[in-house]
N, C-alpha and C positions, 0 to 999 in steps of 0.2 A: 609716449608716440615713439615709434621707432620711425627711423628712415634717414634719406639723406636730405638736409635742410637747406633751402635756399637763405645764406647767411646774413642777408639783411637786415630784417625784422622786428630794429628797435623802432617805436613811435618817438619822433621827433621831440611831443612833450618831454619826454623823459631824457632828454638831453641837457634839461635847465639845471641839472644838478651838476652841472661839467667843472672841473677843477680851476683853481684861477689860471687865466691862460695868460702867457707871457712868450713868446716867438722863442724859439730857443737858437742864438745865434754861433753857439759853439757846436763843436762836433764831438763825436764819441765812439768807440769802438762797440764795433756788432760782433759779437762772440759766442758762439755754442759756448755750451758750460756740460760739466761734469765729465765723467771718463771717455776718454779717446778710445772709439773702435779701433779694432785692428793693431794696436800695439805700438801707435806711432806717439814718439815723445810729445805732441800739442797738438790741437785743432789745426793752428796753421799748415803743421804738415800733412795733414788729411787733408787740407784744401790746396794744400799745394799741387798736391799728387793727382786731388779733383781736377783740378783747371788745367792741368796736361791732357786727361783723359778728354773734358769736354772739347774740347780744339783738336784731338785725334777723334771724335766722334765727328763734329763738326765736317770735317773734312770726308770722311767715309760717307756720312749721310748724304753730304751732297755731290759725291761722284757715283755715289748710288742712284740717285734720281728716281723716278714714278715708278717703275717697273725694276723687273730683274727676280732674283731670287732672296733680294733683301728681306728681312725676317726682322732683326732688331736689333738692339743695343743694348747692354748693362753695363752700368759702371759700375765696379766691384772695388772700390778703393780700400777697402778691408783687408783685399785677397792681393789689394796691389795689381790690379791688372783689369784690362776693359774686355768682355767677350760681348763676340761677333758672331750673330746667326743668319746663316745663309741657307736657302734649300738651294741643292745642285752645286754643283761645283763652282766657284766664285769664278768670275772673268778675270782675265788677265790684267787689266785695269787694277781689279783691285788687291788681288793678290800684291801687283808691285807697288799700291799706296800704301796696303798694311805693312810691308817689309819696310819702306820708308819710316813710318811713323814707330814703329817699333825699335829705333834709335832710342827713344825716349819714354817710350808707353808699352808694357809688357800687354798683348794682343791674344787672345787664343780665338781663332775662327771654329764653330763649332757647327753641325749639322744641324736645321731645322725641316720640319715636317711639311709648315708650309709659309708660302712668305706675307709678308705683313698684307699687300694687297689683297693676295687671297682670302687673309683673315678680317680686312675691314669691310670687303663685298659682305662676307656672311654677316659678320657683325649688322650691317646696316639692315639686311633682307631682317634678319630675326628681328631686331627692335623697331622695326617698322612696321611690322607683323603683328606684333605682341606688346604692343604700348600701354596694354592696359595691366600687364603684368612682368614684364622686364622694367627694372631701375636703370640700372646702367649697366654697360658692357664695353670691353676692352679684349684688343688682342694678347695675348701673353709673348714677351719680348723673348721666347727662346721657343717662336714658331710653332709650339705645337698644339694650340687652338685657341678656346675663347674663355674669359671668365665673365659671368654674366651673376649678377644679383635683382633680389625681387623682394617687395615687403611682403609677399603671398608666402603661402606654405606647400603644400603636396600638389598644389593644383596644375603653379609654377612649373612643373615639368613638362608640362604637354606644350611648353612656350618651346623648347627645346627637343621636344624629341624628334625632328624631323632635321635636325644640322646637320650641316654638310660635314662638319670639322668638328671634333670632339668640346665641348662646353664642362666647363665648372659652376656649379650652382650655389650660390652664400643667400641665406634666407635673410630677413628682416633689416633690409637695407634701403631708403626710400629718399633720392636728394631731394632736400629743400633749399634755396636758392638762399645762401647766409646774408683830444680829437685828433692834432687833436682838435681840441673845442674850441679854438678860435684864431683861427688861420687868417692871414691877410696875403693880398696882391704882394710879390706873383705868388701863386698858392704853390704848395707843398703834395708831396703824398704823405698816405698816413695821417690824414686829419679829417674829423668830421663834416659830413653833408646831410644834406636831406631835401626832403619834398615834405609838405604836410602830413604826408603817409609814413615815411619812412626816414631811418635815418642810414647813413652807410658811411666808408671810408674811400676817400680819392686813393690813387692809384699811383700813376707817373703822369709828368709831363711833356707832352708829346707833340708833335708838329704833323700837321695834314691838309694836305692842298693849300701848305704855306699860310697856313694859320695855327696860332697857339692854342693847344687844346689839353685838357685832362682824360686821361684813359680812364676809366673803371668800370662797373658791373652793370648791365644792360637789364638786370632786373629788378635795378635800384631807380629806376624812373623813365620815363617817356618822353620823344623827342617834343620839343617845346617847352617842356617844362623849365622850372627857374630852380637853380640848385642855389642852396643858400646855407652857412655853417649854425651854429647853433645858435650864434647871437642874432642872427636875422640878416647880417650881412652878406649880400648878393654874391656870388661865384661867379655865375653866369649861366645860361642856357645849353639846353641838352643839344646839342646841333646834329648829330647821327646815332643809330640805336640797333645793332646787331644782336638778336635775339638769340640766333643759333651759335655762336661764339660768346656769347654774354658778355660784350662787348659794347662799351657806350662812351662816345665822346661828349663833353663841357667846354663852350668855347669860354675860353677865359685865361689869363694871363697867368703862367703859370712857368716854375722854373724847376731846373733838375735836381732838384733835393726832397730828401724822403725825412720825417718823425722818427725816432727811435728812442728806447730807454735803457736803461740795464734791467737785465731779465729781471723778473718780477718788482718792480720799482718804477711803477707808471708816474710818478710824482716827479721823477728826473730825467726832462728831456733834453733829448740832445738832435741834432740834424747832422746828416749826411752827403756828400752827395753822389750822385749814380752816373757812374762813368761808362757803362754800354750797358749791352744785354744779353744774357746767357741760355742759351739751349737747356731744354728740360729733356735728361734720360732717366729710366728707373735707377736709382744706385744713388742720385745725385741729394747732395744735404743744402736746405733752403731755411729759411726763416722767415715769420711773418711778421708784419706790422700792422694791426689794426687798431682803427681809430679807438674802440672800446678794450680789446684785449691785453692793447701794448703790444712789444717785440717777444716771440718766440722762438725760440731756435732748437735744434737738434730734430728737425721734421725731416723727413727722408721718403724721396719719391719711389712707391709702389708700381706705379703704372703710368705709361703712357697713352696717347691718343684713344684716351677713355670718353664714351659716349653715355653721357648720365642724362636719367628722364624724371625731372621733377614737377611734370605734368607737360612739357614741352620739351622736346631733343637738344641737348647742347653738346656739340662735338668737340673733339679735340683737346679734352678737359687730362689735368694728369690728377692721380691721387695722390697723396702724402702723408704720413701719418708720423705724430710724434713718440719717440722712440720710446721715452717712460712711459707713455700711455697718459699726459698731462697735457694741458689745452693746444691746439694748434691754431685755431679761430672760433668765433662764435658769434651770436648777433651784434651786429652794426659794424662785422669787418668785412665784410663785402666790399669788392672792389678794391681792396688795400692793398698795398705791396706782398709780391713774396718777392725775397731779396736772396743774395746772394753776398758776402762779406767777402770783397778783395783780400785774397790769400796773402799779399803783398801789404798789403795797406787796412787793416780792417776800420780805418773811417771812413772807407768807401764802401760802394757796394755795388753790384748789377743787379738790370731787374729780371727777375724770371718771368714774373707774371703776375695776376691779379685773385684776389682770395674769390671764387665762386659759390662753394654751398660746403655746407658739415652735412655728417652721418652720424642721427639721431642715435643709433646704436652705441654710437661707442663716447657716450656723455661723461663728463667729469666735470671737477669743479672751474668755475673762470677765472682767467685772472685780470687782471686793469680792475674796469668799472664795471658796477653789477646792479644795475637796474631790477627790479621785479621782474622774472618771467624771463630773463636772459640765458638761452643756453650756449655751449659751449662742447667741444670735441677734441678728441685727438686723432681722428681721421678727418681729411678734408678734401676738397676736390680745387684746384686751381685753373685758371684758364692763361695758358701760358703765351709768352710776348710773338710767337708763332698763329694763334688766333687773332692778335690783333693787326696782324700781317694780311691775313685771307681775309679778316673783315674789310679792312683799309689800306687797299694796295696803296705803297708808296707811302705809308705813316713813319715816321722816322723818331725814334726817345728821343728826350733832350737831355743833354749830358752838362752835368758841371766841371 
């Protein structure tokens, strides 16, 4: 089967083969592995450069607001620059800000054909009118047009024939909405949880309306259902469910820590404090921490503001890909942390989002625990922190 798959997908009966559960009290480093892109001496050096770019990008997007000619931002730490795309002449306010930010970050301001708002309007129109054909759609960050995907072949071109902007089309993609195994209060992120019909992964501890919650994927359960760990210990009750942003809240005592493990070794677990949130931009390097897959890194964001269609529309996701085409996430990892190691201290992580979906056209061998029928992929979609903020205004991340 080809397609984007909601990554939940593991029956809780299969979770009975869990490893011996001991909640780890030690911390460990969450680190990217392998060759460092761009000729940096170390991954730490790349992450420090990326961190500066993210801070600059946040200031630019805040100043750009909801209108004007802003088209997108691409982080290019490999090339040691941030690329800002703008339709028309950038206003004086943006020019002045870019001038200030260039003291710390190399920034190129490049022309765009369309603004992000123009592209988002056309994307929403196209997928709304062709929900039977278009499986995802995203604005290109250079403002040149849209990228759409479909599970169909030739007929799908009719869906974009009348588009008001250029659209590239990729076939064979259909999103499907995608411990560890015996956590205890206060609950941490990256642990397996479920209902009688499915198993997922806890995301991050948050506070909403003054109450402690766990943020995870909406497709995993419904309001009123009881969430439990694989041993049957009750975590809490699902109190909020926003399907269009794939954001669900479980009422539970939760702490600002997440489970992790050395890459490729799920048997050795440690935990890390969450020290804040991180915006998602094209070019960003992230890691995932799934209850089934364990920790995987060297995953780069390729698109943001992606609308996926796994049977209903989920807005605002980020598309990310494992650079070596190995596992990024798979069945049972839905709702699990998408995190960024702190460049100055890799024993700490920033929350970027939660795993939402996998792309079945990019199947690879699974890492971690491998119950029968489990599927893993090198391309994933995740719900960034902005989706939680959109779904639940006033929500705050719990940090340690």
